[in-house]
C-alpha positions in Angstrom: 32.3 29.3 26.4 32.0 29.5 23.1 34.5 29.6 20.1 34.7 30.0 16.2 37.9 28.2 14.4 38.3 29.7 10.9 40.8 30.0 8.1 41.3 26.3 8.8 41.4 23.8 5.3 40.4 21.0 7.1 41.5 17.1 8.3 42.7 16.1 5.1 45.6 18.2 5.6 47.2 16.2 8.7 48.4 19.8 9.8 45.5 21.3 10.1 44.7 18.5 12.1 47.0 18.7 14.4 46.8 22.1 15.0 43.2 22.0 15.3 42.9 19.6 18.1 45.7 21.0 19.9 44.0 24.6 20.3 40.7 22.0 21.4 42.3 20.3 23.4 44.5 22.7 25.2 41.7 25.4 25.7 39.1 22.7 27.2 42.2 22.2 29.8 41.8 25.7 30.7 38.0 25.6 30.9 36.1 22.4 30.5 32.8 23.8 29.5 34.0 25.5 26.6 32.6 24.6 23.1 33.9 25.1 19.3 32.7 25.9 16.1 34.6 24.6 13.3 34.8 26.2 9.7 36.3 23.6 7.5 36.0 22.7 3.6 35.0 18.8 4.2 32.7 18.0 7.0 31.6 15.0 7.1 35.5 13.8 7.1 36.3 16.0 9.7 33.8 14.7 12.3 34.8 11.5 11.7 38.1 12.3 12.9 37.1 14.1 15.6 34.0 11.6 16.9 35.4 11.7 20.3 35.2 15.3 20.9 31.8 15.9 22.3 32.4 19.3 22.6 33.3 20.1 19.0 30.8 21.2 15.8 31.4 21.9 11.9 30.0 23.8 9.6 31.1 24.2 5.6 33.2 27.2 5.5 31.5 29.9 3.2 34.9 31.5 2.7 36.3 30.0 -0.2 37.3 31.0 -3.9 34.7 31.4 -5.7 30.8 31.9 -5.9 28.4 31.0 -8.2 25.0 33.0 -8.6 23.1 32.4 -11.8 26.0 32.4 -14.0 28.5 34.8 -12.5 31.2 33.5 -10.4 33.5 36.0 -7.9 34.9 36.1 -4.6 33.5 38.3 -2.2 34.9 41.0 -0.1 33.8 40.8 3.7 31.2 43.4 3.5 29.5 41.6 0.5 29.6 37.9 3.0 27.5 40.2 5.4 24.9 41.3 2.8 24.4 37.8 1.3 23.7 36.6 4.5 21.2 39.4 5.2 19.5 39.0 1.5 19.4 34.9 1.9 20.9 34.4 -1.7 23.2 31.3 0.1 21.8 29.5 2.9 26.0 28.1 3.7 26.6 32.0 4.3 23.5 32.6 6.4 24.6 29.9 8.0 28.0 31.2 8.8 27.0 34.2 9.3 24.3 33.0 11.8 27.4 31.0 13.7 29.7 34.2 14.4 26.5 35.8 16.5 26.7 32.7 18.8 30.2 32.7 19.9 32.1 35.0 21.9 35.3 35.0 20.4 37.0 33.7 17.2 40.3 32.0 16.3 42.4 32.1 12.7 44.3 29.5 13.0 46.1 28.3 9.6 50.2 28.7 9.9 51.3 30.5 6.8 48.1 31.5 4.8 48.6 35.4 5.5 51.3 35.8 3.1 51.7 36.0 -0.6 52.8 32.6 -0.8 50.0 30.9 -2.0 48.1 33.7 -3.6 44.7 33.4 -1.6 45.3 36.6 1.1 41.6 37.9 0.2 40.0 34.8 1.1 41.9 34.3 4.3 41.5 37.9 5.3 37.8 37.9 4.5 36.4 35.9 8.2 38.5 38.3 10.0 37.0 41.3 8.8 33.2 39.9 9.2 34.2 38.8 12.9 35.3 42.2 13.8 32.4 43.8 11.9 30.4 41.7 14.5 31.9 43.2 17.2 33.7 39.6 18.2 36.8 39.8 19.8 39.5 38.0 17.1 42.6 36.3 17.8 45.4 35.1 15.5 46.4 31.9 16.9 50.5 30.5 16.1 51.1 32.0 12.7 53.6 32.4 10.5 53.1 36.1 8.5 54.6 37.3 5.6 57.0 38.5 3.6 54.6 40.2 1.0 55.5 40.3 -2.6 53.4 43.6 -3.2 52.9 46.3 -1.0 48.4 46.1 -1.8 48.7 42.4 0.5 50.8 44.5 2.6 48.5 47.5 3.2 45.3 44.8 3.2 46.8 42.9 6.2 47.4 46.4 8.2 44.2 47.2 7.6 42.6 44.3 8.8 45.2 43.6 11.9 43.9 47.0 13.1 40.9 45.0 14.2 42.6 42.3 16.1 43.3 42.1 19.5 45.7 39.4 19.9 48.5 37.6 17.4 50.7 34.7 18.5 53.2 34.2 16.2 55.0 31.1 16.1 58.7 31.4 15.2 61.1 34.3 15.6 60.9 35.7 11.6 57.4 36.5 11.7 57.6 38.2 14.9 60.0 40.8 14.0 58.7 40.7 10.6 55.4 41.7 12.5 57.5 44.3 14.9 58.7 46.3 11.7 55.1 47.1 10.0 54.1 48.7 13.7 50.8 47.8 13.8 50.0 50.1 17.0 46.9 48.3 18.0 47.6 44.7 17.7 49.0 42.8 20.3 52.0 40.7 19.3 53.4 37.9 21.5 56.0 35.3 20.4 54.8 31.6 21.5 54.8 28.3 18.8 52.9 26.4 17.0 49.7 24.7 18.9 50.8 21.6 17.4 53.7 21.2 19.4 51.1 20.2 22.3 49.4 17.4 20.3 50.1 14.0 22.3 50.8 11.0 19.8 48.2 8.0 20.1 50.5 5.4 21.0 47.4 2.3 21.9 47.9 0.8 18.9 51.3 1.7 17.2 52.7 -1.1 17.5 49.7 -2.7 15.8 50.1 -0.2 13.3 54.0 -0.6 13.0 53.3 -5.3 12.3 50.4 -4.3 9.9 52.9 -2.0 7.6 55.7 -4.9 8.5 58.3 -2.1 9.5 61.6 -3.6 10.6 62.8 -3.1 13.9 66.5 -4.1 12.9 67.0 -1.2 10.7 67.4 2.2 10.8 64.0 3.9 10.3 63.9 6.9 8.1 60.4 8.8 7.5 60.3 10.7 4.0 56.9 13.5 4.0 57.5 14.6 0.5 54.9 17.5 -0.3 53.1 17.2 -3.8 52.5 21.0 -3.8 55.9 22.0 -2.6 57.2 22.9 -6.4 53.6 24.3 -6.9 54.1 27.0 -4.3 57.9 27.7 -4.9 57.7 27.7 -9.1 60.1 24.9 -9.1 59.8 22.2 -11.7 58.0 19.3 -10.4 60.2 16.6 -12.2 63.6 18.1 -10.9 62.0 18.2 -7.6 60.8 14.2 -8.1 63.8 13.6 -9.3 66.1 14.6 -6.4 64.0 12.8 -4.0 64.2 9.7 -5.8 67.8 9.8 -5.7 67.8 11.2 -2.1 66.0 7.8 -1.6 68.1 5.2 -3.3 71.3 6.5 -1.7 69.3 6.1 2.1 68.0 2.4 0.8 71.8 1.0 -1.1 74.3 3.0 0.4 73.0 3.7 4.1 70.9 0.2 4.3 68.3 2.3 5.7 64.1 1.2 5.6 62.3 4.4 4.2 58.8 4.8 5.5 56.9 6.9 3.3 54.1 9.5 4.7 52.0 11.2 2.9 50.6 14.4 5.3 48.1 16.0 3.3 45.1 14.0 1.7 43.4 16.8 -0.4 41.2 15.6 -3.6 43.4 18.1 -6.3 45.9 15.9 -7.8 48.5 18.9 -7.5 48.0 19.2 -3.8 47.5 15.0 -2.5 50.5 13.9 -1.2 49.7 10.4 -1.9 50.6 11.0 -5.5 54.1 11.8 -5.2 54.2 8.8 -2.7 52.9 6.0 -5.0 55.4 7.8 -7.6 58.4 7.9 -5.7 57.6 3.8 -4.3 57.4 3.0 -8.6 60.2 4.4 -9.4 62.2 3.0 -7.2 61.0 0.0 -8.3 58.6 -1.1 -5.2 62.1 -2.1 -3.0 61.5 -4.5 0.3 63.2 -1.9 2.1 60.1 1.0 1.3 56.9 1.5 3.1 54.4 3.7 2.4 51.6 4.3 4.9 48.6 3.6 3.0 45.8 3.8 5.3 44.5 6.9 6.5 45.5 7.7 10.2 44.6 10.8 12.6 47.0 12.9 13.3 47.7 11.5 16.7 48.6 8.3 15.3 50.8 9.9 12.4 52.4 11.5 15.1 53.0 8.0 17.1 54.6 6.3 13.7 56.8 9.2 12.9 58.2 9.0 16.8 59.5 5.1 15.7 61.9 6.4 13.2 65.7 7.7 14.2 65.3 10.7 11.3 62.7 12.3 9.7 63.0 14.2 6.2 59.7 16.1 5.4 58.4 18.6 3.1 55.6 19.1 5.4 56.0 21.9 8.2 53.7 19.5 10.6 55.0 16.8 9.8 58.5 18.6 11.3 56.5 20.0 14.1 55.6 16.1 15.0 58.7 14.7 14.6 61.3 17.3 16.4 57.9 17.4 19.4 59.1 13.6 19.9 62.7 14.7 19.9 63.7 12.7 16.3 66.4 14.5 14.6 64.6 15.9 11.7 66.1 17.5 8.3 63.3 19.6 6.2 62.9 21.0 2.7 61.5 24.2 2.8 59.5 27.1 0.9 58.7 29.7 3.0 59.7 31.6 6.3 58.0 29.2 8.6 60.7 26.4 7.9 63.4 28.6 8.5 61.7 30.6 11.6 60.8 27.4 13.4 63.8 25.4 12.7 65.8 28.7 13.7 64.0 29.0 17.3 64.8 25.2 17.7 68.3 24.6 16.6 69.9 27.7 16.6 69.9 30.0 13.3 73.8 29.6 13.3 73.0 25.6 12.6 70.2 26.0 10.1 72.2 24.5 7.4 72.7 20.9 9.4 68.8 20.6 9.6 67.2 22.9 6.2 68.0 23.0 2.2 65.6 25.3 0.1 64.1 23.4 -2.4 64.9 25.9 -5.2 69.2 24.4 -3.9 68.4 20.3 -4.0 71.6 20.0 -5.2 72.0 16.0 -4.7 75.7 16.1 -3.2 74.9 18.4 -0.7 71.3 17.2 -0.2 73.1 13.7 0.3 75.7 15.2 2.6 73.5 17.1 5.4 71.5 13.9 5.5 74.2 11.6 6.4 75.5 13.8 8.7 72.5 14.7 10.7 72.4 10.6 10.4 75.5 10.0 11.9 74.8 12.9 14.5 71.0 11.9 15.4 72.3 10.7 19.5 74.3 14.2 19.7 70.7 16.0 17.8 68.5 14.2 20.3 70.3 15.2 23.3 69.9 18.9 22.2 66.2 18.3 21.3 65.5 16.3 25.1 67.0 20.1 26.1 64.9 22.4 24.2 62.0 20.5 23.2 60.5 21.7 27.1 60.7 25.1 26.3 59.1 24.9 23.1 55.9 23.5 24.3 55.7 25.6 27.2 55.6 28.4 24.3 52.8 26.5 22.4 50.5 26.2 25.3 51.1 29.8 26.3 49.1 30.5 23.0 45.7 29.2 25.2 46.7 31.4 28.8 47.0 35.0 26.4 43.7 33.8 24.7 42.2 33.4 28.0 43.7 35.9 29.5 42.6 38.5 27.0 38.8 37.3 27.3 39.2 38.0 31.1 39.0 34.2 32.0 41.7 32.3 34.6 43.5 29.3 34.2 42.2 26.4 37.0 
């Protein structure tokens, strides 16, 4: 059986890498002769970090923001992609459309792209409509969906969902949101994010810790800041940066912690590259001994192994939170969309969310310090909670794949 994975930005986003590898790993466990084609924006980079995946190949995605033909720039709709492919105007689109012919089913990953958060919903809906126009079974895997800020976006989603066989939703808030839409044709199932299934690569974690001189005798706090969170949440960058700087200063000077800064997204744009904000924080703090910056590029599995050694994780990247939570590391999230509230609420309970989550728009210094300090002091208790609940979450994550294979008439061995 052959699958095509769409709506995946690329492995420079370690969250995309984690969820994509989890999908490949878990479906391969069910049927070991399965093959995957994956659309990406960075073919060579992704192939480098998936060199041991023999059943995977990559294609440059045609579904990008704009295409240029003789000075004209436009974002095609789904039927225009098919027309461009037939007319051979763009070899890239022609190759991509051929891949739809060659597969048995199409899987859409991407987390929370089907919302108003990022302003590019049409681009993400296009591969879904192309797949269904070829008559291919189309599955949305582990999604957070909505909310939508205008009715046109909502109508576009509802129209597309009429052609989708199965939507698995990674948290209960999106599940309820979709149920309220009353989609008549698509089957909707509550699961969990596929990345909860990804195992850490423990082989070199001790060597990596020694390379970075991470002290074992200190309380270790990982911090995964987001360079793009101000852009997505429409908050002032300087306000956000200063709030993080003061929090790190509090952890180092008042609580005597060792902080490890983890850039989880390595995109080329200054607006979204987490290496930028990690370096800015390190410089503004005056290059302190009690701060380490993860400066090498690591696989998603290695990042997960490093995070697993921490006493506490503070993150603005949801998949960094999934990496820590899946290893029972107490986690505090600075959020900007429904995904953080939904995923954390399903794990720790919605009545306890204030202990684990704060909105980026409400990063009051006193409140932020109090909640982080409280979580650090309660880490033994929180670890016990995670140890108890995480097996259920991981089972829900694995259910994504049994549902897909059952829908395709395949049985688990």
